[in-house]
C-alpha positions in Angstrom: -59.2 9.9 97.3 -59.4 12.1 100.3 -59.3 15.8 100.6 -55.9 17.4 101.6 -56.0 18.6 105.1 -53.5 21.0 106.6 -53.7 24.0 109.0 -57.4 25.1 108.9 -57.8 28.6 107.7 -60.1 31.0 109.5 -62.2 32.7 106.8 -63.0 36.2 107.9 -65.2 39.0 106.7 -63.1 41.9 105.2 -64.5 45.4 105.5 -68.2 44.3 105.9 -70.5 43.9 108.9 -70.7 40.3 110.3 -74.1 38.6 110.1 -73.0 35.4 111.9 -69.9 33.8 113.2 -68.6 30.7 114.9 -65.7 30.7 117.2 -63.7 27.4 117.9 -66.8 25.4 117.2 -66.7 21.7 118.3 -69.5 19.3 117.8 -69.2 15.7 119.1 -71.9 13.1 118.6 -71.9 10.0 120.9 -69.3 9.3 123.5 -66.4 7.0 124.3 -65.1 4.8 121.5 -68.1 5.6 119.3 -67.8 9.4 119.5 -67.8 11.3 116.2 -66.1 14.7 116.1 -68.3 16.3 113.4 -66.8 19.8 113.9 -63.2 20.2 115.0 -62.5 23.7 116.1 -64.2 25.7 113.3 -64.0 29.5 113.3 -65.7 31.3 110.5 -67.6 34.5 109.7 -70.4 35.3 107.3 -70.9 38.9 106.1 -74.1 40.8 105.8 -75.3 40.6 102.2 -73.1 37.6 101.3 -74.0 34.3 99.5 -71.7 31.6 100.8 -71.7 27.9 99.7 -70.3 25.1 101.8 -68.9 22.0 100.1 -67.1 18.8 101.1 -67.4 15.0 101.0 -70.1 13.1 102.9 -69.4 13.2 106.6 -67.2 16.3 106.4 -69.4 18.3 108.7 -71.3 20.5 106.2 -74.8 20.0 107.5 -73.6 20.0 111.1 -72.0 23.4 110.6 -75.1 24.7 109.0 -77.4 23.4 111.8 -75.2 24.8 114.5 -74.9 28.2 112.8 -78.7 28.2 112.5 -79.2 27.5 116.2 -81.0 24.2 115.4 -78.3 22.2 117.2 -76.0 23.3 120.1 -72.2 23.1 119.9 -70.4 20.8 122.3 -68.0 23.7 122.9 -67.3 27.0 121.3 -69.6 29.9 120.4 -72.1 30.9 117.7 -73.1 34.6 117.3 -76.1 35.8 115.2 -75.1 39.4 114.7 -74.1 40.3 118.3 -76.2 37.7 120.1 -74.4 34.7 121.7 -76.7 31.9 120.8 -75.3 29.5 123.5 -76.4 32.0 126.2 -80.1 32.1 125.2 -82.9 30.3 127.1 -85.4 28.2 125.2 -88.0 31.0 124.6 -85.4 33.5 123.5 -83.8 30.9 121.2 -87.2 30.2 119.6 -87.8 33.9 119.0 -84.3 34.3 117.5 -84.9 31.4 115.1 -88.4 32.6 114.2 -87.6 36.2 113.6 -84.0 36.4 112.4 -83.3 33.1 110.7 -84.8 31.3 107.7 -84.0 27.7 107.0 -84.6 25.7 103.7 -84.4 21.9 103.9 -83.7 19.5 101.0 -86.8 17.6 101.9 -89.0 20.8 101.9 -90.5 20.0 105.3 -93.9 21.4 104.4 -97.0 20.7 106.5 -99.0 18.3 104.3 -102.4 19.5 105.6 -101.7 23.1 104.9 -101.9 24.7 101.4 -99.0 26.7 99.9 -100.2 30.0 101.3 -100.7 28.6 104.8 -97.2 27.0 104.7 -95.5 30.2 103.7 -97.3 32.2 106.4 -96.7 29.5 109.1 -93.9 31.4 110.9 -96.0 34.5 111.2 -99.0 32.4 112.3 -97.0 30.8 115.1 -95.8 34.3 116.1 -99.3 35.7 116.1 -98.4 38.3 113.5 -100.3 39.4 110.4 -98.5 39.3 107.1 -97.7 42.5 105.1 -99.9 42.1 102.1 -97.5 43.9 99.7 -94.5 41.9 100.8 -96.4 38.6 100.6 -97.6 39.4 97.1 -94.1 40.5 96.0 -92.6 37.3 97.5 -94.9 34.8 95.9 -94.8 36.6 92.6 -91.0 36.5 92.6 -91.1 32.8 93.4 -93.6 32.2 90.6 -96.2 30.4 92.8 -99.0 32.9 92.8 -101.3 30.5 91.0 -100.5 27.6 93.3 -101.2 29.1 96.7 -104.4 27.1 97.3 -102.7 23.8 96.5 -101.4 21.4 99.2 -97.9 20.0 99.0 -99.0 16.7 97.4 -100.5 18.7 94.6 -97.3 20.6 93.8 -94.1 19.5 91.9 -90.8 19.2 93.7 -89.7 22.6 92.4 -92.9 24.3 93.5 -92.7 22.7 96.9 -89.1 24.0 97.3 -90.2 27.5 96.2 -93.0 27.4 98.9 -90.3 26.3 101.4 -88.2 29.3 100.3 -91.2 31.6 100.7 -91.6 30.3 104.2 -88.0 31.0 105.0 -88.2 34.5 103.6 -91.6 35.7 104.8 -90.3 37.1 108.1 -87.5 39.0 106.2 -84.8 37.3 108.2 -81.3 38.6 108.3 -79.9 35.1 107.6 -81.1 32.3 105.4 -79.6 28.8 105.7 -80.2 26.2 103.0 -79.2 22.5 103.3 -78.9 21.0 99.8 -81.9 23.0 98.6 -81.5 21.8 95.0 -80.7 18.2 95.8 -84.2 16.9 94.8 -84.9 19.3 91.9 -84.5 19.0 88.2 -82.1 21.3 86.4 -84.7 24.0 85.5 -86.2 24.1 89.0 -82.8 24.2 90.6 -81.7 27.1 88.4 -84.9 29.1 89.3 -84.3 28.5 93.0 -80.7 29.5 92.8 -81.6 32.7 91.0 -84.1 33.5 93.7 -81.5 32.9 96.4 -79.0 35.1 94.5 -81.7 37.8 94.3 -82.4 37.7 98.1 -78.7 38.7 98.5 -78.4 41.2 95.7 -81.8 42.9 96.1 -82.6 42.5 99.8 -79.1 42.4 101.4 -79.8 39.2 103.2 -77.1 36.7 104.0 -77.5 33.2 102.5 -75.4 30.2 103.6 -76.0 27.0 101.5 -74.7 23.5 101.8 -74.4 21.9 98.3 -72.6 19.1 96.5 -73.2 20.7 93.1 -70.4 22.8 91.6 -72.9 24.6 89.4 -74.9 25.7 92.5 -71.8 26.8 94.3 -71.0 29.0 91.3 -73.9 31.3 92.2 -72.2 32.1 95.5 -69.8 34.9 96.4 -67.6 32.5 98.3 -67.2 28.7 98.8 -65.8 27.0 101.9 -64.5 23.4 101.6 -64.7 21.1 104.6 -63.0 17.8 105.4 -63.0 15.9 108.7 -64.9 18.7 110.5 -62.4 21.4 109.5 -62.4 24.2 106.9 -59.5 23.3 104.6 -59.9 25.8 101.7 -61.7 29.0 100.8 -62.6 30.1 97.2 -63.8 33.7 96.5 -65.6 34.7 93.3 -66.3 31.1 92.3 -67.4 29.8 88.9 -68.5 26.3 88.1 -65.1 25.7 86.5 -63.1 27.0 89.4 -65.1 25.0 91.9 -64.5 21.8 89.9 -60.7 22.7 89.7 -60.6 23.2 93.5 -62.4 19.9 94.1 -59.8 18.1 91.9 -56.9 19.9 93.6 -58.1 19.0 97.1 -58.8 15.4 96.1 -55.3 14.8 94.7 
């Protein structure tokens, strides 16, 4: 079955400051007869202090949307704004600074440096920027992630859940305004996934950060404030105040 597609809604922030937005975003991979239109005129806003989940079938454009919003991949046309900064207008050095200081990214495959221990991986963004960590913030962060006792271990000495918590620490260490997460629980067992989702929820509730997460898991989406559903590179539905059950019901509805 395929998702119903109709006029694409434009999800907007109501009564809250905007942390990031995309305007008429188009992303095309390839050219000619083999061109793939991964994003097809997407406009969307994400509020300050919001947890938003993005769902949809394989090939719907979920990860492409996330990567373009996080300034990891440029749009073919359209605009991305991080707060008031037009990402497309930035030169390489300014773009690197934006990603390093204002954006955190959590990958499904962790993407930790294998030769560095957990502490060094978490501090890597600060190390690259030539900045010293705030001791109190670092201690609070690793304590909240439950990895204080594992800081001297390299990635191959950690479980999948521990590696993902290290990756989360690396994403949060600079206190970014925005955290993007691409299937962060995809490789985790149920307990580890729950712990990570609770930490992500806490970053929103306690620190006022904006979290945007791609997921295929209705239970994970139930932790969010809002769920966007994509199909064929377009936003086809928006669900506010989701629960696991309402997400499942929406998936069934869109699939009929």
